[in-house]
N, C-alpha and C positions, 0 to 999 in steps of 0.2 A: 789476215795474217796467219793464223794457225799455231801449230805446233811442230817443232823441227829437233833433229838430232844432230850432234857433231858426228863426224866420221868415226871418230874413237868410241862414242856411245852407241852407235849403228853397228859397229863392229862386235861389240860386247852383247848387245841384244842379239845379233844373229848368232853368235856362239851359243847363247843360252837357249835359243830356239832349236838350233841344231842338236845341242845335248839332250834336249828335252823329247828329240824325235818329230818335231813339229815345225821344219823350217819354214812351211808356207804360212803359218799362224801370224797373228799381228800382236803388237804389245798394246796394252791398255794403261792409259795414263789419267789420274784422276786427282781429286782432292777429296778428303773427308774431313768431318769435324773432329778436332781432337789437339792435343799439345796445349801448352800455355798461352798461345798467341790465337788459338782458334781453328786454323787449318793446317792440315799435313798432307803432303805428296802420297800417293800410292802408285804402284806400278805393278802390273800382273800380266798374265798371258791372256790374250783374247781369242779365245775359241769360238766365241759366237758374237757376230756383230749385230746388235739393234738396229732397228729403222732409224730410231731418233739419234743414233751415234754419229759423230763426225769422222772421217777418215782422211788422214793426211800420210803423204809417203816422204820419207827422208833418207837418202843413201840406201835406197832398196828395202828399208822396213816400213812396213805399214804401222801407223800409229792411231789408235782408235781412242776419243775422247768423247765422254758423254756431255750434253749441251749445258748442263749446270757447271760442270768443272771448266768448261771452255771459257765461261763467263770471267773466271777470275785466272784463267792461265793463257788466254789469248797473247801469242806473241812469245811464248817460253821456248827457251832453248834448253836441251838435256844433253848433258856432258857426261863423260864418265871419268872418274878420278881414281887414281891407284897411288898412295902414299905408304910410307914406312908403317904408318900408323892405322890407316883404315883405306878401304876402298868401296867406291859405289857410285850412283847415279847422282849427279848434281843438276838441279834445275835453276835455271836461270830464267827469272821471271820479271819482266819490266813492271808488272803490276804490284809488286811487293811494296807494301809502305813500312811494315814494321815485321822483325823476325826475333824470335825468342834467343835467348842466349846460347842454347845447344844448338840452335839452327835447324832444328826438326820441325818447328811449326811457324806459320806466318800469318799477317793480317794483309789485307788489299784496300 
């Protein structure tokens, strides 16, 4: 399955990479232990790709995921939302069984 991005999310990621001056870099997506439900998503620049990382491509953006994160994120689609109150990346993960009320953390 892997990890993918919508065109809107890929466009925003591309914009961020260009603004940073590293348009050929990748985006690293993963999870960390935190929040009231146990896990939360993290998104950062991937200047270095480790041998154990999995690399996916979606709409011209390389997405790097470590093996541990891929176990709980396989099949995830990343979107970008912009509303009057907030904007940011949204993770649509089919493995999520429970989310906290604020939407910042989850359980699988």
